[in-house]
N, C-alpha and C positions, 0 to 999 in steps of 0.2 A: 724771416730769412735767417738761416744759421750757417755760419762758416766755422768749421771745427776741425782741429787736427790736420791743418794744411801747412805746406811750405810754399810761400809766395815770394819769389825773389827775382832780382835782376830784370825788373820791368823798366821800360823806357821812360814812363812817367810815374804816377803813383802806383803803389802795389795794390791798393784797394780804393776804388772810387765809389762814393755814395751820392747818387744823383738827386736832384730836387724832387721832393714828394709833395709839394704844394701845401706844406704845413700839416698834412695828415699824419696820424700815427703810423709810422712805418714798421717798426719792430725788427731790429737787426741785432743779432747776437754773434760776436766773433770771439772765439775762445780757443786756447791751447794751440795757437798757431805760431809758426816761425815766419815773421814778416820782415823782409829786407834781405839784401840792400835794394834800394831803388836808385835808378840812374837819373838824376836831375829832377826828381819829384819827391812827394811825400810817401811815407809808409801808408798813411790812411788819410784820405781827402774827402771832406764833405763839400758838396756844391750847393750854394744857396740860390734861391729864386729871386726874382725881382717883381715888384708891383709898381707900375707907373714910374719905373726908373729907380725905385727905392729898394735897397736890399733888405731882406726880412728873414725871420726864422722860418725855414722851409723844410728842414729835415728833423723830424721829431721822433725820439725813442730809439736809443741804441745802447748796448752794453758791450764794452770792449774789455775783456778780462783774461788773466792768466796767459798772456801772450809774451813772446819776445819780439820787440820791434827794434830794428837796428839798421845802421848804414843808410839813413834817409839822405837823399841829395838836398832836400829842403827840410820841412818839418816832419817829425814823427807822426803827429796827429794835427791836421788842420781842420778846425771846427767851424768853418764858414757856414753861417746860417743854421747851426745845429742847436737843438734844444732837447732837454731831458735826456742827457747822455751820462752814463756811468763808465768811468775809466778806472779799473780796479785790478790791483795785484798783477800788473805787468812789469816786466823788466825792459827798460828802454835805454839804449846806449848808442854812442858813435853816430849821432845825428849831426850832419855838417851844416844845416841851415841854408837858406836861400841867400847866399852871400859870396858868390864867386866873381863879383864884379869889382869895380874900382873901390879903393879904400873909402872914399867919401860918398859912394853911391848908395841908393836906397837898399839894394839887396845886400850890401855889406852891413847894413844896420838892422836887417830883418831877422835877427837871430832869435829863435825860440824852438824848444823841442815840442811843446804843446802850445799851439797858437791859434790864431784866427786871422788868416792872411788878408792883406789888402785893406786893413782897418775895417773889416766887416764885424758882425756881432754874433755872439752865441750866448744863450741864457740857460740857466738851471743845469749846471754842469757839476757832477760829483767826481772829484779826482782823489783817490784814496789808495793806500797800501801799495803804491808803486815804488819801485827802485829806479831812479833816473840818474845816470852818471855819464860823464864824458860826452855830453851833448852840447848843442849850440844854445846855451842858456837853458832855463828850465821851463816854467809855465807863464804864459802871458794871459792876463785877465782882460778880456774884451767884451764884457757883458755883465749882467746882473746875476746874483744868486750862484756864484761859484763857491762850492764847498770843497776846500783843499785841506785834507787832514790825513794824518798817519802815513805820510810819504817819507821816503829817504832820498834826498837830492844832494849829490856829491860831485863837486868839481866839474860843473857843466861849462867848460871854457873852450870848446872846440869851434873852429871855423874852417874855411876852405884851406887854410895853411896847415891844418893839423890840430892836434890836441894841445891844450894848455896855452892858448893864444894870449899874447899880451898886446894885441893890436891897439893902436892909439891913433886918433885923428880928431878933427873938429867934430865929427859925428861918430865918435868911437863906438864900437860894439859894446853892448852892456852885458857882461857875463854875470848873470844873477840867477838865483833859484826861482824867484817869482817876481814879476813886475807888472805894473799897469801904468797907462799914460793919462787916464782921466778918472774922475771919481765915479764909483759904481755902488749900487746898493746890495745888501745881502751877502757881502763877501766874508768868508771865514778862512782863516789860515791857522790851523791848530794841530798840535801833536806831531809836528814834522821835525825830522832831523835835516839840517841844512848846513853844509860845510864846504869850505875851500873854493868859493867862487871869486874870480879875479877882480870883479868890479864892486860888487856888494852881495851880501847874502840875500837880501830882499829889497824891493823898491815899491812903495805904495804912494799913490797920488792922494795925499791927505787934504781934506777940505772941511771947513765948518759949514759951508753952504750946500753941501750935497754929499751923498755917499753914506754908507754904513758898513762897519767892519767889526769883526771879532778876531783878534790876534792874540794868541796866548798859548802857553804850555808847549812851546817849541824849544828845540835844542840847537843852538848855533855854535859853529866852530870854524876857525880859520887859522892856519899855521902862521899867518902874517897879522892876525888880529881881525876879528869879525867887524864888518862895516855894514851900514844900513843906509838906504837912500830914500829921501822924500822926492818924488818925481812930479809933484804938482806944478802946473803951469810950464811944463817943458823943462823943468830943472832936474838936476841929479845931484842934490846936496847930500854929502856923506856925513854920517854920525857914528860915533862909537856906541857900544851896547848901552852904556849908562846914559849917554845923551839921547839915544833913540827912545829909551823908555821915558825919559823926561819930556821929550817931544810928544809922544803919544798921550801923556798925561794932560796935555793942553787941549786935546780934541775930544769934545763931547760925542762926536760921531764914531769914536773907536771904543769898543768894549774890550775887556781883557787887558789891553795895553801892554802885552808881553810881561806883565808883572810876575807870572809864574814860569816864565821861560828861563832857560839856562844858557850860559856861555861856557861850554865845556867840551872836552873831547868825547865823541860818541861812545867809544868802547865797542867797536865791531869785533867779531871773532877774527877776521882776517881780511882787512881792506886797507890799502895804502892811502895816504892823504889825497892823491890824485890818480884814481884807477883808470886804466885804459885796457881795451881788449874784451874778449868774450867773458860772460859772467861766471863761467864754470871755475875760473881761477880765484874767485873771491867768495867770502862768506860774510854777508851783510847782517847776519843774526847778531844779537847782543851778547856780550860776555856777561858773566854773573856779577861783575863789579861795575857794569855800565850805569852811568848816572841817568840814562833814559828809562830805566826800569821803574815802573810805578810813578813816573813823573808827569804823565799825561793828565788831561782833564776831561770832563764830560763834554759831549757835543752839544747837548741841549738839556732842557729840564721840563718836567711836567708842570702844568698850570692847573692847580686845584687838585684836591684828593678825589679818589674814585675807586670803583671796582668794576671789572668787566673786561671787555675786549676792545673797546674804543677809548683811546687816550688822547687828551688834548696836550700838545707840546708848545713850547715857545716858538720853535722853528722845526717844521717837519721836513724841510728841504735837504737835510743831511741824509735822508734815507730813500730807498727805492723799494717798490713792491714787486720788482722783477719785470715790469712792463708786459706781463703776459708771456714772457720768453723763458723765464726761469723762476725759481723760488724767490720770495722777497728776502730782505735782509734779516739776519739774526741780530737781535739787540738785547741789551741788558737794561732793565728799568729798576733803579735802586739796587737792592740786594737780591731781587728776584733772579731765579735762574733764567737762562736765555729763552726768549720768545721770538717767534717769527712774524714778520710783518706780512699781512695778506693784502692790504690796500693802503694807499696814502691819499688823503684829501689835502692837497697843498694850499688851496684857498682858505680852508678853515684850520689848517695845522692840526689835523686829526689823523692818527694812525689806527688801523685795525690790526689786531694780532690774533694768533691762532689758538690761544687759550685764555681763560679768564684769570686775571691777577688783581691784586690790591695795591694801590700806590697812595702816596701822600703828596701834598703840594710841594713842589720844588725838588722832587726826586731826580737824581741824575740819570741821564739816558745816554748810553754809549754803545759801541760795538762790544761784544763779549770780551772779557779780559781775565787774566789770572793775577793773583796777588792783591795788593791793597788799592790799586788803581790802574788805569790804562797805561801802557807803555807809550813812549814817544817813538815815532818811526814806523816803518812798514812791517816790521817783524816783532810780534809779541813774544817776549822771553818765555820759554817753556821749561826752563831748568836745565841742569847739566845732563 
């Protein structure tokens, strides 16, 4: 199923509903659409199935790319029961969240632009190269194998009262770029620009007894000072950047530990600290003096040397083969020129590419980039 070059707006519920497919590979491509506003619903809503009363992954295989999603009455994308989904190169803004009830009510607390409503689950989600701003918080992790990389998340502080909310209560809304409420495995948060969120820039549920994370090469910024939250066991304990990195150092379950991340102004061409309104008035590209240029890191690495078209990786779940809907990802292995993925074996962490190359053990694997290394954020700097 392909939805392309459409304008879908002013619907009473969700703009697009994806119904339960009983866990079978569905195959849905949505691209180059203008989606929103929705009146009291999501821009994009997956519906999960049930088995003996248990909610499960039931919608498998979707690519949502190069769209504008805006004005959602609830979440921009609700991933209930979704698996193997790629959310790529979208601009998402002015999402109000499901929060138009009393200050202490559940719907006042259910803020997220990309979420999985009702505490359901979603697994194997790639979220990359998106610009998300002025939304109802950013991305909520409610499953395993979320790969969140090379996004730009700015000032997602909106609720039903409007933009830049400072709402406080015993169950205050959490205005953060990314958060989770319980430990998960296979979580990556890398090469993202995160700035000016009113509660904290990120919040992770850290645990030594469960979960696995790779958090590094991000750029954080806040005009009031960047803050970070440990959300384990229902807490929301805040840390400065220096103390956050010290905290991550104490967890063996966390790789990267934000050691190569920056606390710096992003250096966009033309974006205020807290942008609101349509994206045409802003320029989220990087200036030539931006600290985000060449400051990113690899997504994964090769394991063992080789030659040919099949490559063993440490973690293949950063990449997609296009799900039979479109071409697979272009990637860069070491200093080889870009190659295209034709298939991914996630169980064995093996990718197949479109031409034969040679690699060594531990070669870096990334999306293609210019310069000395990947840039941080959604937009690779291409020069003046």
